[in-house]
N, C-alpha and C positions, 0 to 999 in steps of 0.2 A: 466839520470836514475831517474825514479820515484821512491821514499822512502818512500811515504807516506801511501802503505799498510804494510810495514815492521815497521813503526812508530807506526802504528794504534793498529796494533797486540801486541806490544811488550807494549806498555801504558796498552793494555787487559790485558794483562795477571799481570803486575805490580797491574795493580786496582785489579784482581781477588784474586793476594796471598795477597792484603793489605787487601782486605774484609776476608777473610780464618784468618788471623792473629787476625783479630779484634771481628771475629766470635766465633772464638774456645774460647776463654775465656769467652764470654759472655754466651754460653752454659753450660760450667762448675759453674757458678752462681747457688746460691739456686735462685727458682722462687719467684718472690715478684709481689704481687699485685702492682696495680694503672698503671698509664698513664707512667713513665717513662722510667721505664726497656723497653718497647713495644715501646717509642719512639726512645729510642736508638738504639734496634737492629733495628729498620727501618732505620735509619740514616746509623747506619754500611751497612746496603745495598745498599742503597740511592746514597750515596758520590760516590762510587766508579763507580755506573752504569752511572751517571750524568760525571764522568772524563771521559769513554769508548765512551759517547755519543758525549762530546763536542770536545773531537780529532778526530773522526773522521770527525766530520761533518767540522772544522779547515781544515783536509785534504782534502777532497772534494773540500772547498772551491779553497783551493791552485790549485787543479787539472785542477779547471773549468776556473780559471785566465790562467794557465799557456797554454789553448787550444783556445783562447778567443783573438790571434795574428792577426785580421783583418785588411785588409787596410780600411782608413778616408776618408770617402765621402767628397771632394771637393766643395765648394759650390761657392768661390768666389779667385778672387787674392790674397787678403791681406791674407788666409789661406795655400797658395802654400809653400809646402818645395822647400827649393834649390834644384834645378834639373831643366831640361828643361822642356820647355812648354808641351812636351805631358804627363809628369805626370800630367798635371791640364786637357789636351784636349788630351786623350788618342784617342777618333775617329780622331783625325785632324793631328796627328804625329806619327802615328804608334804605335808600341807593347811602351807599357809602363816600363820604367824603374824600374828594382826591379822583372817584372812577369816571368816567368816561361812558355819555349811552349810545346807543347806536347812531347818532349824529357825530358822534367826535369828541364833545363840545364838556366839559371837566362837570361836575355837577354844582359848584362853586357858580361856576359862568353861567351856565342854565339857571340857577337861582337868583342871581343876582338880574338878571333881564326879564325874570319876570316879578320880582316884588314891585316895583310902578303896577303892574298889571293886576297885582294881589290888591296893594291897596286901593285901588281904582272900585275896585268891584266890592271890598269890603266899606268903603266909602256910601259906596249905592246903596249898600244893604246891608248897614250894621247892626241889624240885629238877626241876623244871618251866621250861627256859630257855623257852619261848613266854609262860611270864607275867612272867618277869624283865624278857624284851624287851617286852611291851603296857606295862608300868609303867615303863620308860624312857623310849619313846618318850613315854607321858603326860605324864611331869615334862621334859620336852625341850619337848616343846607348851606347856608350862605355864612353861618360862624356870627352872625350878627345875634349873638344869644343875649341881651337885657333887653332886642325888639323883640325877639322870638316868645322871653317872657311873657312881656304885656301884650302880645297877642292871645298868647292860650291862657292866661288869667283871663282876659275880656271872654272868648270863648267858652270858658269853664263856669263866668259868672251867668251866663246866656243858657247852659248846657253842662250842670255836672255831674252828670251820668252816665259819661264818657270813659271807659278804661284807657283807651287808645290814648284819648285827648291829655291824662292824670301820667298817664307813662312818659310823653312824649314831655311833659313839665317839667317832669321830674330832671329830665337827661338835660333839660336847657338848662335849670336852676344850676345842678351840678356843674355841666360844662363851664356856667361862667364865673364857679364857685371852686375853680382849682380843681375838677372835677371829685369834688366829696358830697359823698352823698348823706353825709349827716343833718342835720336840723330840716330845713323846709324841703328839701327832694325825699328825704324819708316819709314826710307828713304825703306828699304827693302818691308815693309808693304805695305807702300803707291805704290811701283811696284806690290808688286804680285793683288793689288785690282784693279789697274789700267787696268791689261792683263786680270783677270777674277772680277767683281767685287761683286761675290756672293763665292768667291770662303771662303771655310768653317773655315779654318783656319787661313788663313787672314783677316776674321770678326773678331776671337774669337782675335786674336792678335790686330786687332786694335782698338775693345770695349775694351781689359785691358789695349792697352794705355792711351785711354780717361782716365778709373779710376785713371791711374797713376798721370794725369796731373790734377784730380782733373775737368774733363769737364765731369760731371755726366747727364746732357741733352745729351750730344751726344752719351754717353758709352751707356744711355736705348736706343736713337733708333740705335748703332750698336747692343745689344743685341738681339732688338727684330727682328731685319731682320736678323739676324742671325739663331731665333728660326725661323721663317718663312722657314727659306732656308733648314734645317733640315728633314732628308729622315724622313719618318716614322714607327715609333717603335728604333727611335735614344735613346740609351744610357744616351745621353746628354742632354736631356729632360728637367729632374730634376733638373738637373747643371744649365742650363740656366736659366731656369725660375726663382731659387734663384737669381741670379746674375742679374736677370730682377728686382726681387723685391728689391734688395740693392739698385740698380741705381735709381731707381725711388723715393727710401725714402731718398736718399743720394741730390737726386735734387729737390725733394721737401723741407727739411731742408736748400738749399742752399735759394731757392726764398722765403722762411719765414724766412731767415735772414736778407737777402737782404733787 
């Protein structure tokens, strides 16, 4: 509930009452010449006015602050919050966790509501990799990464030639391991790119892995490759350009230091 208008009204009422209380005695005093009485009368009017103005401005600023809860644009791996990689590479990993669809329901809520449905479909047709992938994606968006990892692994046992599944599997593995891409996630990334060398999410994760390993020249090449593969009008162009600049700067610093 916004109490700023009520607070402003009460402050104005108090200030007006104070002004009246001050002005009535002043008006009953005999009029004297000179600047001092006029100054006192002016201050008696000015001080309450300033109080009202300051309170109103402060309330307005609080309203503005309360309405500015906007998402922060991410530009590099180092600034990514805890969570899965689709919170950074939204164009490559599906809907961003925390966002809402046209129904207004948060992604996590929609995912949690549908997990049971996906599990039922998977039990009905356990040899269908598409069902396992749908379940894995739902669990990943619900941030149940251990369950998502198991579902991706089951899907990949049935069909190991799906680059999207390998990239999402790497995503879930890294998210469950403090967002670290070295190790098993790196193997899944390599598999995705072996199947599709220009796979967008695979390139993003590979570049992020190079940054993690401080292979900045390799990362620069990956970011540039990803930038060239982005479709026209992609919302991720600005993010990739920032990552290219970061990798170029770090690679140059490394050469200068070496």
